[in-house]
Each structure stands twice: as C-alpha cells, then as structure tokens.
C-alpha positions in Angstrom: 140.6 12.8 68.8 138.2 14.4 71.2 135.4 16.7 69.9 131.8 17.4 70.7 129.1 16.9 68.1 128.7 20.7 67.9 132.4 21.2 67.2 132.2 18.7 64.3 129.0 20.2 62.9 130.5 23.7 63.0 133.6 22.5 61.2 131.6 20.8 58.5 128.9 23.4 58.1 126.2 21.1 59.4 123.6 21.0 62.2 123.1 18.8 65.2 119.9 17.0 65.9 120.2 15.7 69.4 122.8 16.3 72.1 125.3 18.9 70.8 127.6 18.3 73.8 128.1 14.5 73.3 131.9 13.8 73.2 133.3 11.8 70.3 136.7 10.1 70.6 136.8 7.6 67.7 135.2 6.4 64.5 133.1 3.2 63.9 130.9 1.7 61.3 127.3 2.2 62.0 126.6 -1.6 62.4 129.4 -2.0 65.0 128.9 1.3 66.8 130.1 1.9 70.3 129.8 4.6 72.9 132.0 7.6 72.1 132.2 6.7 68.4 131.2 8.7 65.4 129.5 6.8 62.5 128.1 7.8 59.2 125.1 6.8 57.0 125.2 7.5 53.3 123.9 4.3 51.8 120.3 3.7 52.7 120.9 -0.1 52.6 122.3 0.4 56.2 119.5 2.7 57.5 118.1 -0.1 59.8 121.3 0.0 61.8 120.7 3.7 62.7 117.9 2.7 65.0 119.9 0.3 67.0 123.5 1.6 66.8 125.4 2.3 70.0 127.4 5.1 68.3 127.1 8.4 70.1 126.6 10.3 66.9 126.0 9.6 63.2 126.8 11.8 60.2 123.8 11.9 57.8 122.9 13.8 54.6 121.1 17.1 55.3 117.9 15.9 53.7 117.7 12.6 55.6 114.6 12.1 57.7 114.4 9.0 59.9 111.5 6.7 59.6 111.7 5.6 63.3 112.7 7.0 66.6 116.4 7.7 66.8 118.3 7.6 70.1 121.7 8.7 68.9 122.7 12.2 67.9 122.5 13.1 64.2 125.0 15.5 62.6 123.3 16.7 59.3 125.8 17.7 56.6 125.6 18.3 52.8 127.3 15.0 52.1 127.9 12.4 54.8 130.5 10.4 52.9 132.8 13.3 51.9 132.4 14.7 55.5 133.7 11.4 56.9 136.6 11.5 54.5 137.5 15.0 55.6 137.4 14.1 59.3 139.5 10.9 58.8 142.0 13.0 57.0 142.2 15.6 59.8 142.7 12.8 62.3 145.6 11.3 60.3 147.2 14.7 60.0 146.9 15.3 63.7 148.7 12.0 64.6 152.4 12.3 65.4 154.6 11.5 62.4 158.3 10.8 62.2 160.5 13.5 60.8 164.0 13.7 59.3 166.2 11.3 57.3 167.2 8.1 59.0 170.9 7.4 59.3 170.1 4.0 57.8 168.7 5.5 54.6 170.9 6.2 51.5 170.5 9.6 49.8 172.7 10.3 46.9 174.8 13.5 47.4 173.3 15.0 44.2 169.7 14.6 45.3 167.7 17.6 46.4 165.6 17.1 49.6 162.9 19.6 50.5 161.9 20.8 54.0 160.0 18.6 56.4 160.8 15.4 54.6 160.8 12.0 56.2 162.9 9.2 54.7 162.8 5.9 56.7 165.5 3.3 57.3 166.9 1.4 54.3 165.2 3.6 51.7 167.3 4.7 48.7 167.2 8.0 46.9 169.1 8.0 43.6 171.2 10.6 41.9 169.8 13.9 40.8 166.4 13.1 42.2 164.3 15.9 43.7 162.1 15.3 46.8 159.6 18.0 47.5 158.6 19.6 50.8 156.7 17.4 53.3 157.2 14.2 51.3 157.0 11.0 53.5 159.0 8.0 52.4 158.5 5.0 54.6 161.3 2.4 55.2 162.6 0.2 52.3 161.4 2.4 49.5 163.5 2.6 46.3 163.6 5.9 44.4 165.8 5.8 41.3 167.8 8.5 39.5 166.4 11.7 38.1 163.0 11.1 39.9 160.8 14.0 41.0 158.4 13.6 43.9 156.0 16.5 44.4 155.3 18.1 47.8 153.1 16.2 50.3 153.3 12.9 48.6 153.5 9.6 50.5 155.5 6.5 49.5 154.8 3.4 51.6 157.3 0.6 52.3 158.6 -1.5 49.4 157.3 0.9 46.8 159.6 1.2 43.7 159.9 4.4 41.7 162.2 3.8 38.8 164.5 6.2 37.0 163.1 9.3 35.3 159.6 9.0 36.9 157.7 12.2 37.8 155.3 12.0 40.8 153.1 15.0 41.3 151.9 16.7 44.5 149.9 14.9 47.2 150.2 11.5 45.5 150.0 8.3 47.5 151.9 5.2 46.4 151.2 2.0 48.4 153.5 -0.9 49.3 154.8 -3.1 46.5 153.8 -0.7 43.6 156.3 -0.5 40.8 156.2 2.8 38.9 158.4 3.0 35.8 159.4 -0.6 35.2 160.1 -1.7 31.6 157.1 -2.0 29.3 156.4 -5.4 27.7 158.0 -4.6 24.4 159.7 -7.3 22.2 160.3 -7.5 18.4 159.9 -11.1 17.1 161.8 -12.6 14.2 162.9 -16.1 13.2 165.4 -16.2 16.0 163.0 -15.3 18.8 162.1 -12.1 20.7 164.4 -9.1 20.8 163.8 -6.7 23.7 162.9 -3.2 22.7 164.6 -0.8 25.2 162.0 1.3 27.1 163.5 4.8 27.1 160.5 6.8 28.1 159.2 7.6 31.6 156.0 7.6 33.8 154.3 10.8 34.8 151.8 10.8 37.7 150.0 14.1 38.0 148.7 15.7 41.3 146.5 13.8 43.7 147.0 10.3 42.1 146.8 7.2 44.3 148.3 3.9 43.3 147.3 0.7 45.2 149.5 -2.0 46.5 151.4 -4.2 44.0 150.1 -2.1 41.0 152.5 -1.7 38.1 152.7 1.2 35.7 155.2 0.7 32.9 157.5 3.3 31.5 157.0 4.3 27.8 159.0 3.1 24.9 159.4 6.7 24.1 157.7 9.8 25.5 155.6 9.0 28.6 153.0 6.8 30.2 150.7 9.4 31.9 148.2 9.1 34.8 146.3 12.4 34.9 145.3 14.3 38.1 143.0 12.8 40.6 143.1 9.3 39.1 142.7 6.4 41.6 144.2 3.0 40.8 143.5 0.0 43.0 145.7 -2.9 44.1 147.1 -5.4 41.5 146.4 -3.2 38.4 148.6 -3.4 35.3 149.0 -0.3 33.1 151.2 -0.9 30.1 153.6 1.3 28.3 152.5 4.5 26.6 149.0 4.4 28.1 147.2 7.5 29.2 144.7 7.5 32.0 142.7 10.8 32.0 141.8 12.8 35.0 139.7 11.4 37.9 139.4 7.9 36.4 139.0 5.0 38.9 140.4 1.6 38.2 139.5 -1.4 40.5 141.7 -4.4 41.4 143.1 -6.8 38.9 142.2 -4.7 35.8 144.7 -4.5 33.0 145.2 -2.0 30.2 147.4 -2.9 27.2 149.9 -0.6 25.6 149.1 2.8 24.0 145.5 2.9 25.1 143.9 6.1 26.4 141.2 5.9 29.1 138.9 8.9 29.1 138.3 11.2 32.0 136.0 10.0 34.8 135.9 6.5 33.6 135.2 3.7 36.1 136.7 0.2 35.6 135.3 -2.3 38.0 137.3 -5.4 39.0 139.1 -7.5 36.4 138.3 -5.3 33.4 140.6 -5.9 30.5 141.2 -3.4 27.7 143.1 -4.2 24.6 145.9 -2.0 23.2 145.8 1.1 20.9 142.2 2.0 21.9 140.4 5.1 23.2 137.4 5.4 25.5 135.1 8.4 25.8 134.7 10.4 29.0 132.3 9.2 31.8 132.2 5.6 30.7 131.7 2.7 33.2 132.9 -0.8 32.6 131.3 -3.5 34.7 133.4 -6.3 36.3 135.2 -8.6 34.0 134.3 -6.7 30.9 136.7 -7.2 27.9 137.1 -4.2 25.6 138.3 -4.9 22.1 137.4 -1.7 20.2 137.1 2.0 20.8 134.3 3.2 23.0 133.1 6.4 21.5 129.9 7.1 23.3 130.3 9.1 26.6 128.0 8.5 29.7 127.5 4.8 28.8 127.8 1.5 30.7 129.4 -1.6 29.2 129.5 -5.2 30.2 130.6 -8.6 28.9 133.1 -10.1 26.5 133.4 -8.6 24.0 132.1 -5.4 25.7 128.5 -4.5 24.8 126.1 -1.9 26.1 125.0 -3.0 29.5 121.3 -3.5 28.8 122.0 -5.5 25.7 124.6 -7.6 27.5 122.3 -8.3 30.4 119.5 -9.5 28.0 122.1 -11.8 26.3 123.1 -13.1 29.7 119.5 -13.8 30.6 119.1 -15.8 27.3 122.3 -17.6 28.0 121.1 -19.2 31.2 118.0 -20.4 29.4 120.0 -22.3 26.8 119.8 -25.7 28.5 116.0 -25.5 28.6 115.9 -24.1 25.1 118.1 -27.0 24.0 115.8 -29.5 25.6 112.8 -27.9 23.9 114.6 -27.9 20.6 115.4 -31.6 20.9 111.8 -32.3 21.7 110.6 -30.3 18.7 113.1 -32.2 16.4 111.8 -35.5 17.8 108.2 -34.4 17.2 109.0 -33.3 13.6 110.7 -36.6 12.9 107.7 -38.5 14.2 105.4 -36.3 12.0 107.6 -37.0 9.0 107.3 -40.7 9.6 103.6 -40.5 9.9 103.3 -38.4 6.8 105.5 -40.8 4.8 103.3 -43.7 6.0 100.2 -41.9 4.9 101.7 -41.2 1.5 102.7 -44.9 1.1 99.2 -46.0 2.0 97.7 -43.5 -0.5 99.9 -44.7 -3.3 99.1 -48.3 -2.5 95.4 -47.9 -3.2 
C-alpha cells in the first residue's frame, strides 16, 4: 500500500484538510499511530488521541470539527468507519493470493470447479459439489457431497461444510465452523432417546459471515436458513430449522434453539439465549446475557435480563435488586421495632386491666 492523502480522498469522495501529498503506507489505530500510517476516528470517545497521534493522516466524518489544534492531516469522508472498511478490503484484494488446486487436495471427479478457484493442501471436495468462480478454500477444509459454494466465497482452514449445504456468494466461513452438522433431535421413550435423522440442509444466502467454531445445524426436514448479510460471531450455536433473517448480527456465545425465527436487523449481544419455536420482530436488540422465553412482537425495541424484559424496566429492576441487602436490613429493623411496640402495647393493656 502506498497512496497520498489526496488519492485516498478522491477514491472515497472526501476532502483533505492538511497536506494532500503526505504518503500513507499502512494502517494503525489512532491511539497507536505512527508515521506513514492512516488512522480513523468515528467514536468520539477517542477524540483526545487525535491531538497527539503520530499517524500521518486520520479519516474523520465530514461534519467533524476539532476542538483543538490538529497537527496531522484529516481526510473528511461521509462515514469514516465504512471508509476504513472499504480501504482495508482494497488492501486485502491487492495482496498476492495463491491460485489453483493443490496436488495434495482431493477433489471428487464429479465435482464442478469454477474459474480462478484456490483449493489448498489436504482439503476435500465431495461428490457432485459445485464450487463457484473465485472461491478460496484454505488448507484442511472439508466440503461434503452435493454442496454449492457461491462465487467469491472464502473458507478458512478446518471449516467443515457438510452434505447438501448451500453457501451463497461472497460468504466468509472462518476456521473451525461446522455448517450442516446434525441437529439435536431425539425422541424419548421408556427405553431412552432415539435419534431423529436430520435429513434437511443449511442455506447461507449471499454475504453471510460465520465466525470461528460457530455451528449451524441442518434441518430435520426442509432447511435451516441464514438470510443475506447476516453476521454470526465465534462460538455461536444455531439449532435445526432456525431462520435468521437478513442483516442480523449475533455476537459470541449466543445460542438459538430449534425452529426459532430471528427477525431482520436484530442484534444479539454476547451470550444471549433464545428458546425454541419463537419469533422476534425486526430491528430488535437483545443486551448481553438476555434469556428470551417468548415471542418478541414489538419492532425497534431493546430487551434485557432473564426472562427478557424491556430494557428500561429491566434496568429499574436491576437497580432495585442491588438495594435488596439494605432493604432487608431496614425490613428487619422495622419488624424489630414493631415487635417492641407490640410488647409495650400489651404491657399498657395489662396495666389498664389491672386497675
């Protein structure tokens, strides 16, 4: 990477405040900036670093106005965060990438391989699978039979794509993820648990990203579906026959039980648990460790706690909860005072009757 601030601004449709000819060769966080690096500022919590950073240029939002003197060059763009994402993507695309099929990989003779595909050593491509143009499969990836991988997708080492799975275009599947493993389905009777064969599949639509060691189980019948643009973090479990609607983001260690539908543009923070056979409305946010036991029907809402409650109500309840020890002490004192008053009252009654 070697660009001037002006070249970057022209590409992003922005403007330069400072030296347009400063040369940028790398990226750095604003707090750890160094000469030649490009940083960004989108969260004003980090604004103080702008005035001391050693970065040669900083991406900022077009309406940002510094409150102190700035010695670095500013590149003003409509959205600094998305601009950074675009530049990082361009850098990755410019890097040299391996091409072709390794002689140490196994590709079934019935598989169809597109143009410009990379398949690394010790990867396995099963029978009747279709690998689209420009797909990159790093070493030690398993792709089962009758799998479809859309063009431009990336599968990192140790990813497992089980039989009959459909992966859309430009998807990213990180190391250790298992897509299409059996769902947790057992029929109990007096003799124990009898496994229910999972005969369905998993469908990942376009632009889905699956984090490391996440698991998405195949359906009993039909399909477990992750809609376009959904982003799933590391160590997430999505059970059989679930449907995650478009552009939903699910953070690490969350779990969704079977046959639940998560609405579009939902956000699940870390360690959220959602019970089975439920539905959530669009544009719902679940705070960390929320436990959802019933349908969420109201869109544009925030939920927290176990069981899930509207965020403000849950926060009020949490505030009361931390006061319980003091309230308990006050209640004990009141009970003691009431008992003392009862004794005094009984004594007065006895004295009155004795007269």
